C-alpha angles and dihedrals in degrees: 000000000000115000114221099192139008131188118211117194122199123188113207132195123167093333123207130244118310092006093146091052090052089056093047093048093047091047093053093045092051093044090052090054093044101039095161095050124090106225119206120192121203116189118194117198103208097203097295115191093197144007101054120092130173091250090062092053092047090050092051091050090051095046098040114050096200102045126148122189123199121182138172132172104237122070105237103168138263095281092053092046093051093049088050091053099039094051087062096053122105107181121105090244131042134186129190127198140148124294093249092054092231094178124078121262087240089059091055090049090049089057090049093048091054092049093049102036106029095045092230120153097215128032106197118195114227125194120259122224093270096052098092093056087076097047127090114248098252093046089049090052093050093047094051093044092052091046090055092048094050092049101045104024106032096025094211125182088245117032096190097073102154101067107124097226120081136146135192147170125238093284089054090045090058090053092048093050089054091063118107106188112106102194142032101338098049088103091054091049090050094053091041093055091044092049091054092053110084092198093061120087115205123193122193111221121194110229137186134223121233118251118278095017112148122183122218122251119268122234115245088224090072088076090064098040093049099038090086092051092050091051091051090054091044094053091048088057094058 
C-alpha cells in the first residue's frame, strides 16, 4: 500500500551539536526512500535553555518544505511535548522519534510497512539484541527492569514500552492523546491504555540503532519521580 502522507513528530530539549543537520539529513534520506510520500516534520521545543537558535529554525524551514515548529518556554517533559506536537498533525499516519533520529531509516520504514500492510493501529519499536551495547549501565538496568515489570506485572501486549520509535494511525493517535504522563513513563502509559482497548491492534517491530549512537546517562532521581506514575498505572491494571 502506498502512503500518501506521513507526519513525523520530534520532541527537542537542549539539543546537541549539529542537531538541525541530523534532522535535515534524516529527512532527505527517508524522502528518497519514500518518493511518493509527503513527509511532514513537526519539531517541538520543550522549553530548551540552550542549543536552539533562530537560524536553525529558518534553515529547517528552508530545507524541509512541510515543517512545523512549536515552542514554549517551560520544560514540561517528552510526553507533554509529543502530545503538543501530535495534536497538531493531520496525516492518516504518524511516527514519533528522537530529534537525532537514532534509529535506522529501515527501522522507520518497517514501522510504516506494518501500519500499512498488517492493518495494525500501533507499530511499537522494540529493541534488537545489539541495542544495549549503546546504552549506559544504569539506563540499561532501568530499561530491563521496566521491561520485566511490564511483562510479568502489567502483562501488556508489548513489554518493551520505552523504545523511542513508535507509529500509529488515527485510532492509535486518539489513544496517545489520552495519555497524561509528561515524562519518562508516557510510553508505558500509551501501551498500557492501548493494551486495555480491545479494538486496538498493536504490533511489536524490532528496530535497530544507527552506528555510533550513544545515549546519555539517566539520573537516578528518575526512579523516585516516576515511581508514583508507575503505581498509578499498576493500580489501574487491577
